[in-house]
C-alpha positions, 0 to 999 in steps of 0.5 A: 500500500502506497500513499501519494499526496495530502488534502486535495481541497487545500491544494486546489485552493493553494493553486488558485491563490498561486495563479491569482498571485502570479497574474496580479504580479504580471498585471502590476508589471504591465502597469509599472511599464505603462507608468514609466512610459507616461513618465518619460513622455511627460519629461520629453514634453517638458524638455521640449517646452523648455527648449521652445521657451528658450528661443526655438521656434515652434514652426521650425522643421526637425532639421532646424532643431539643435542636434541634441534635440533631434537625438532626444526626439528619436530616442524614446529613452530620453535624456536625464532631466536636472530635477530627477534621477533615472536608473540606468536603462538598456542604453547603459549596457548597449549604448549603440541603441541611443537615438535608434528606437528601431533597433529595439523592435523586431526587424521581421515579425510573423504574428497573429498577435496572441496575448494574455496566455498562461505560458510563452515558450521562447526558442532562439534558432540560427542557421546551422551547417547542413542540419536543422532540428527546429521542425522536430522541436516544433512538431514535438511541442505541438503534438504534446498539446491538446486542443485546449492547451493550444489556446493557452500558450504561445511559441515564439521562434527567434531567428537570431540571424540579424545580418542575413535578411534573405535567410530570415525571410526564407525561414519565416516563410518555410515555417509558415508553410510547414505549420500553417494552422499553428501560425494562423491561430497564433500558436507559433510566432516568428521574429528576428532582431535588427542588426543594430541591436548588437554591438561590434562583437569583434571588440569582446575580450577573451576570457576563461581561456576561450577562443575569440570565436567562442567568446563572440558566440556566447556573447551574441547568445546572451544578447539573443536571449535578452532580446527574446525575453524582453519581447515576450514579457508582456505576452503571458504570465510565465516564460519558458526558455527552450532551444531549437534542438529539444523534444518534449514529453506529451502533456508538458504544458499541463504539468508545467502549470500544475507544478507552478501552481503548487508552489506555496510561497512566492519566493522562487525565481526559477522553476526547472523542467530540464537539468541541462543548461538554459533549457526548460527554465521557467520565469514569471514574466514580471521577473524578466526585466530584472533577470535581463538587466542582470544578463546585460550587465555581464553579457560580455563576461560569462555564458547565460547559464553561469550568469543565472547561477550568479544571479540567484546566489547574489539574491539569497546567499549570505557571505557570512554563512557556509556553503550548505546554507547557501545551497538550501537558500538556492533550492528555495529560489530554483525548484526542480521538477522531475522527471524532466519534460524536455530532452536535448537532441541536437548533436551539432551545436549552434557554435560552428564545429562544436559537437555536443552529446548532451542528454538529460538522464532524468528525461527517460525514454520518450513515448514510453509513458505519459505524465500527468499531475493526479490527485492524492491517493493511496495505491494498492495492487496484488500484481508483482512489480518488475524491478523499479517500475512501480505503480507509484512512479506511473501515477506521479508521472516518473515512468510506466508501471510494469508487472508480471502476468496478471491472473483472474481476480488480480486488482489495482486500487486507487484510493482517493484521499479524501474521496473526490468528484471525478470528471474523467478517468483514463488508463492506457496500457502498453507502449512502443517497446511493449505493445502486447503488455496490455489490459486483457479482459479487465474492468473499471470499477468504482466504490462511492463514498456514499451509496450509489444512486442509479437514478443519477445515470442509469446507463453508468453501471454495466451488467457484470454478467459472469464476472465476479466483483466485490460487493458495493463496487460498480462496474462502469467500463471494460478495457478495449482491445487496445488495452485502453479505457476512457470514461467521463462521469457526471458531476452529480454522481457523487464522490468516489472513494476507490477506483479499481481495475480488476482482471477477469482471466489469466493472461500470458503477457505482462502488463505495462500501464503507460498512462494514468489520468484522473481528472477531478472537478476543481469546482470548489462549490461542488467540493462543498456540496453546493448545487449550481442552482444555489450558486446562480441564485447567490450571484444575482446579489452583490453582497453575501451575508453571514447567514447566506454563507453559514455552514461553509468553510472559509476557503469556500466563502473566499472563493465564492466572493472572488466569483461574485466580484468578477 
């Protein structure tokens, strides 16, 4: 018997709080940016008024104005006024942008202008010699999303070839033709930076014994990441950094969102969904300006993943404490999800001539199982587990479950703690390497928290016929010939205590469970037994009295207040 998870109601509430908190931070970041824009415009206007009052004609053409005023008009960042101070902006690190606001905008843009998604994925790509992994990366990301997830994310392809206009336009057109539906819907967006964004990279100093070519490559890469992150920061709540030579696990977006919402405190800076370099790193979009500014301070000095390590150490490590204390503090700032959701597949690096055989060992074998975030449960089975392919690991999405030959009467139980309203149940067996290790003559059964009322859905229970099942269990489905079962349940059915799989004959093959997904109704009103009709009646009022909400938990009252407020 195994135990997974804790009180689900509290976890649902914590996820909702985390989502609201991060959305509020995102909105506050947008608001600060708008306030800063207005502040700069006001300073510009006041400065120009001063110049006019000092003798510059209002009717003068721009060519008649003094050079420093012309430069001021061209440069959105403006000049420092005598009555205020300004933090150093991007011009302090990239002075070549001064007077050229066009250098801060994409030179090429293929976009449906999708906004306000949950997650933005950034993928920088360059022209490699005789090979490209980009299509495989995009195909893997697309195939790993269901129809709902495709509406809630954005994939930005950043073609980092500022000096090759022909290649940028050709590659943009090729992506449009290769993924027409995704480009049209706004799921995929393609941009390229202007050449003027980059300084003269021939002037960079060689450090750490690296060759001139390598220093130029990593310096430009730091600037690529910075441009892309700043461009993406207003498009979604979270930003995930990828590369153009990775593949993903199916269902990766749901896992990312669930893991992000599970964070109980707001102190984290980075969530990692891969152990490699700068792959699978998630930031709050509201934190991106601070992160990018740190990168720009030292973009000539170190690689991007080193800079990220330094940033986190600067934020949390106390020089008066020991290394163990620093490691504990860092773990609170950067949190790792396992198994990894992204795997590096490229052999040829973006640095010409470099071969890199990097593999994330925590990724596992892609395609052999599908991970999901499932509700808390105790797990029990009469089957004999093979090696370390345990039922718990399959349930939490680390690998598949593998057991020796099932016999008549063997069972697998998922005991929900506490009992839950379940919306959908999905089990898949077998995989590409073990296609015959599937459910054969097996049934899906439910044990309810309270006695099942057949009037709710008379078609739900199946007639067991000659199959023997335990008293109080209700058989609701049989596994198909592919060893799969998928069952949607009505919300009125009541809370489920146990989900059982039972075998009804001896089999010659072993069993692989490659996917377990239990989707619960995350509606807190239903969790508290409140009917939709009652909720609708209460939503007609702008106030909630103590009498109206008596008998319900504080968490439920808060949630209902949020809904009424919206």
